[in-house]
C-alpha positions in Angstrom: 8.5 -3.8 -0.6 9.8 -4.9 -4.0 11.6 -1.6 -4.4 13.3 -2.0 -1.1 14.4 -5.5 -2.0 15.8 -4.4 -5.3 17.7 -1.5 -3.6 19.0 -3.9 -1.1 20.3 -6.3 -3.7 21.9 -3.4 -5.5 23.7 -2.3 -2.4 24.7 -5.9 -1.7 26.0 -6.3 -5.3 28.0 -3.1 -5.1 29.5 -4.2 -1.8 30.5 -7.6 -3.1 32.2 -6.2 -6.2 34.1 -3.5 -4.3 35.1 -5.7 -1.4 38.7 -6.6 -0.7 39.7 -9.8 1.1 39.7 -8.1 4.5 36.2 -6.6 3.9 34.4 -10.0 3.8 33.3 -9.5 7.3 31.7 -6.1 6.4 29.7 -7.7 3.6 28.3 -10.4 6.0 27.4 -7.6 8.4 25.7 -5.6 5.8 23.7 -8.7 4.6 22.6 -9.3 8.3 21.7 -5.6 8.6 19.5 -5.8 5.4 17.8 -9.0 6.6 17.0 -7.3 9.9 15.6 -4.3 8.1 13.5 -6.5 5.8 12.1 -8.4 8.9 11.2 -5.1 10.5 9.4 -4.0 7.4 7.5 -7.4 7.2 6.5 -7.0 10.9 5.2 -3.4 10.2 3.3 -4.6 7.1 1.6 -7.4 9.1 0.5 -4.9 11.8 -0.9 -2.5 9.1 -2.8 -5.3 7.5 -4.3 -6.3 10.9 -5.2 -2.7 11.7 -6.8 -2.3 8.3 -8.9 -5.3 8.5 -10.0 -4.5 12.0 -11.3 -1.0 10.9 -12.9 -2.7 7.8 -14.6 -5.3 10.0 -15.8 -2.7 12.4 -17.2 -0.6 9.6 -18.9 -3.6 8.0 -20.4 -4.5 11.4 -21.9 -1.1 11.7 -23.4 -1.0 8.1 -23.9 -4.6 7.4 -22.1 -4.0 4.1 -18.8 -5.3 2.9 -18.6 -2.3 0.5 -18.0 1.3 1.2 -20.1 4.0 -0.5 -18.5 7.5 -0.5 -19.2 10.9 -2.2 -17.1 13.7 -3.0 -20.1 15.9 -2.9 -20.0 16.7 -6.6 -22.7 16.0 -9.1 -22.5 14.8 -12.7 -23.9 12.8 -15.5 -23.2 9.1 -15.7 -19.9 9.4 -17.6 -18.6 12.0 -15.2 -19.6 9.9 -12.2 -18.0 6.8 -13.8 -14.7 8.5 -14.7 -14.6 10.1 -11.3 -15.0 6.7 -9.5 -12.6 4.9 -11.7 -9.9 7.6 -11.1 -10.4 7.2 -7.4 -10.1 3.3 -7.6 -13.8 2.6 -7.3 -16.8 2.3 -9.5 -20.5 3.3 -9.8 -22.4 1.5 -7.0 -23.7 -1.9 -7.7 -25.4 -3.2 -4.5 -25.6 -7.0 -4.5 -27.7 -7.4 -1.3 -29.9 -5.4 0.9 -27.4 -4.2 3.5 -25.3 -2.8 0.6 -28.3 -1.0 -0.8 -29.1 0.4 2.7 -25.4 1.6 3.1 -25.7 3.5 -0.2 -29.2 4.8 0.8 -27.7 6.3 4.0 -25.3 8.3 1.9 -28.1 9.6 -0.3 -30.3 10.4 2.7 -27.6 12.6 4.2 -27.2 14.6 1.0 -31.0 14.4 0.0 -30.0 13.4 -3.5 -30.1 10.4 -6.0 -27.2 8.6 -7.6 -26.4 6.3 -10.4 -26.3 2.5 -9.9 -25.4 -0.4 -12.1 -28.5 -2.4 -11.7 -27.6 -5.0 -14.3 -24.5 -6.0 -12.4 -26.5 -6.9 -9.2 -26.9 -10.6 -9.8 -29.6 -12.1 -7.5 -30.5 -8.7 -6.0 -32.5 -5.7 -7.3 -34.5 -3.0 -5.7 -36.4 -1.7 -8.6 -39.4 0.7 -7.8 -42.8 -0.6 -8.9 -43.1 -0.5 -12.8 -39.3 -0.3 -13.2 -37.1 -0.7 -15.1 -39.1 1.2 -17.7 -37.6 2.4 -20.8 -40.7 2.6 -22.9 -39.4 5.8 -24.7 -36.0 4.4 -25.3 -34.1 7.3 -23.7 -33.3 5.6 -20.3 -30.1 3.6 -20.6 -28.9 4.1 -17.0 -30.3 3.4 -13.6 -30.6 5.7 -10.6 -31.4 5.1 -6.9 -33.2 7.6 -4.7 -32.7 8.3 -1.0 -35.4 5.7 -0.3 -33.2 3.0 -1.9 -35.5 2.4 -5.0 -34.0 2.0 -8.4 -35.5 3.6 -11.5 -34.5 3.6 -15.2 -32.9 7.0 -16.0 -31.3 9.1 -18.6 -27.5 8.9 -18.6 -27.3 12.8 -19.0 -29.0 13.7 -15.7 -27.1 15.2 -12.9 -26.8 13.1 -9.8 -24.7 13.0 -6.7 -21.4 11.3 -7.5 -21.2 8.3 -5.2 -18.5 5.6 -5.6 -18.3 2.0 -4.4 -15.2 0.6 -2.9 -14.6 -3.0 -2.0 -11.8 -4.1 0.2 -12.5 -7.7 0.1 -13.0 -9.3 -3.4 
């Protein structure tokens, strides 16, 4: 949108500097044409926003979660999962309420695998398995969740399904 506005201003400036006294009407017509184009783009953007939020609300209604959990089917250690998620615009899952944990759990059940979670970021909500988090041997600096939705302390070097969390509403 900003690029379009900048291009429009550039065209307008070029038209104004090259106009002759008899071309004044052409400049006004060009400005009106640009205004109409901008209005058309704004209308399309509003429709796109409504469509996006309709889909998001429908998806949220079905899962009970405001967050989307997606896998690319790959597996990796914590660093690989984290960099993959960041590159995709998401992050390692950090469920903050039960419906979010259930949405993540459904992905893990479909793939019959476990995944990393950021349990320390889940303020007010956790789903640690009995006796967890347990890092008695000092080697478990990460957390994983299984297909039952239970969290456990884990080594950051283990291979797990790469699942990323995306949030459309801050």
